[in-house]
C-alpha positions as CSV (number, residue, x, y, z in Angstrom):
1,M,-7.6,2.0,17.0
2,P,-8.5,5.4,15.8
3,H,-6.0,8.2,15.7
4,R,-6.0,11.2,18.4
5,K,-7.0,14.5,17.2
6,A,-3.3,15.8,16.5
7,G,-2.0,12.2,14.7
8,S,-5.1,12.5,12.5
9,S,-4.4,15.9,11.7
10,F,-0.6,15.0,11.2
11,T,-1.9,12.3,8.8
12,A,-3.7,14.6,6.8
13,L,-0.4,17.0,6.6
14,V,1.7,14.0,5.6
15,L,-0.6,13.5,2.8
16,E,-0.7,16.6,1.7
17,V,2.9,17.3,1.6
18,F,3.2,14.2,-0.5
19,R,0.9,16.1,-2.9
20,F,2.7,19.2,-2.5
21,H,6.3,17.6,-3.5
22,G,4.7,16.0,-6.4
23,C,3.4,19.5,-7.8
24,L,7.0,21.0,-6.6
25,L,8.6,18.5,-8.6
26,A,6.6,19.0,-11.7
27,A,7.0,22.7,-11.5
28,G,10.6,22.3,-11.0
29,D,10.6,19.9,-14.2
30,R,8.8,22.9,-16.0
31,L,11.4,25.5,-14.8
32,T,14.7,23.3,-15.7
33,K,13.8,21.6,-18.7
34,P,14.8,24.4,-21.0
35,L,17.9,24.5,-19.3
36,H,18.5,20.5,-19.8
37,L,18.0,19.9,-16.3
38,S,15.2,18.2,-14.1
39,S,14.2,18.9,-10.4
40,A,16.3,15.7,-9.2
41,R,19.5,17.3,-11.0
42,W,18.6,20.6,-9.8
43,K,18.6,19.2,-6.2
44,V,22.0,18.1,-6.8
45,V,23.8,21.5,-8.3
46,G,21.5,23.7,-6.2
47,A,23.4,21.9,-3.2
48,I,26.8,22.4,-4.7
49,D,25.7,26.1,-5.8
50,Q,25.0,26.9,-2.0
51,Q,27.7,25.0,-0.1
52,G,30.6,24.5,-2.6
53,P,32.1,21.2,-3.8
54,L,30.6,18.2,-1.9
55,S,31.0,14.5,-2.1
56,V,28.4,12.3,-3.4
57,S,27.8,11.0,0.1
58,K,27.2,14.6,1.4
59,I,25.1,15.7,-1.6
60,A,23.1,12.6,-0.8
61,R,22.8,13.3,3.1
62,N,21.8,17.1,2.8
63,M,19.0,16.9,0.1
64,G,17.7,13.0,1.5
65,L,18.5,11.1,-1.4
66,T,20.4,7.9,-1.7
67,R,24.3,8.1,-2.8
68,Q,23.3,5.8,-5.6
69,T,21.0,8.4,-6.8
70,V,23.5,11.3,-6.4
71,Q,26.2,9.4,-8.2
72,R,23.9,8.2,-11.3
73,L,22.8,12.0,-11.5
74,A,26.2,13.5,-11.3
75,N,27.4,11.3,-13.9
76,E,24.9,12.3,-16.1
77,M,25.7,16.0,-15.4
78,K,29.2,15.3,-15.9
79,V,28.2,14.1,-19.5
80,G,26.4,17.1,-20.4
81,Q,29.3,19.1,-18.7
82,F,27.4,20.9,-15.6
83,I,29.8,19.1,-13.2
84,E,33.0,17.9,-13.1
85,Y,35.3,15.7,-10.0
86,A,37.8,17.1,-8.3
87,P,40.3,15.7,-5.9
88,N,39.0,15.4,-2.3
89,P,41.8,16.5,0.2
90,D,40.0,14.6,3.2
91,H,39.4,11.2,1.2
92,R,41.3,10.1,-1.5
93,R,38.7,7.7,-3.5
94,A,35.7,10.1,-2.9
95,K,35.7,13.0,-5.4
96,L,34.2,16.3,-4.9
97,V,31.5,17.6,-7.2
98,R,31.9,20.8,-8.2
99,L,30.0,23.3,-10.6
100,T,32.0,23.7,-14.3
101,K,31.4,27.2,-16.0
102,K,28.5,26.0,-17.7
103,G,27.2,24.9,-14.5
104,R,27.7,28.1,-12.7
105,R,25.9,30.0,-15.7
106,V,22.9,27.5,-15.6
107,M,22.7,27.9,-12.0
108,K,22.4,31.5,-12.3
109,I,19.6,31.7,-14.7
110,L,17.7,29.1,-12.8
111,N,18.2,30.9,-9.7
112,Q,16.5,34.3,-11.4
113,R,13.8,32.1,-12.8
114,Q,13.1,30.7,-9.4
115,I,12.9,33.7,-7.6
116,Y,10.1,35.2,-10.6
117,W,8.3,31.9,-9.8
118,A,8.3,31.8,-6.2
119,D,7.2,35.3,-6.0
120,K,4.4,34.5,-8.3
121,I,3.5,31.6,-6.4
122,A,3.4,33.7,-3.1
123,A,1.6,36.6,-4.2
124,G,-1.0,37.4,-2.2
125,V,-0.3,35.2,0.4
126,N,0.1,36.1,4.1
127,T,4.0,36.1,4.6
128,E,3.6,35.0,8.2
129,E,1.3,31.9,7.2
130,I,4.0,30.8,4.9
131,E,6.8,31.0,8.3
132,A,4.5,29.6,10.5
133,A,4.1,26.4,7.8
134,L,7.9,26.2,7.4
135,G,8.2,26.5,11.2
136,L,5.8,23.6,11.9
137,I,7.4,21.4,9.0
138,K,10.8,22.1,10.4
139,K,9.5,21.2,14.1
140,L,8.3,18.0,12.7
141,R,11.2,16.9,10.3
142,M,13.5,17.5,13.5
143,R,11.1,14.9,15.4
144,L,11.3,12.4,12.7
145,D,15.2,12.8,12.5
146,G,15.3,12.0,16.1
147,N,16.6,16.1,16.9
148,D,13.9,17.0,19.0
């Protein structure tokens, strides 16, 4: 049974988003490599940078990753002294993950790099088109999450 027109367009969008995601990860790895991070690690420290100390489970939910993946990344970044574990007043066993001084310094540099990179990629692209694409992707994500 063939797709309806909207279903076919949605499938094409999904495939393009997968390709786009791969390009974003590769670009993120290039941006973060000199700072001894990766795109995956950037997701974790970025979540903490934006929201403050969080549990591994909360980071995983916020970033669409598994708890095990975030725990592995956090353990690696602890060794690299980007993050540290702190007591969680809401849960005795689930420690909070927070940035160290080194982690905050690296995030400041990375945020500056990201601004330059985003401005370069978006140069010459109509802002309204980007905002429309953002709105559509958010709407579809909410449907997939069951929040429509």
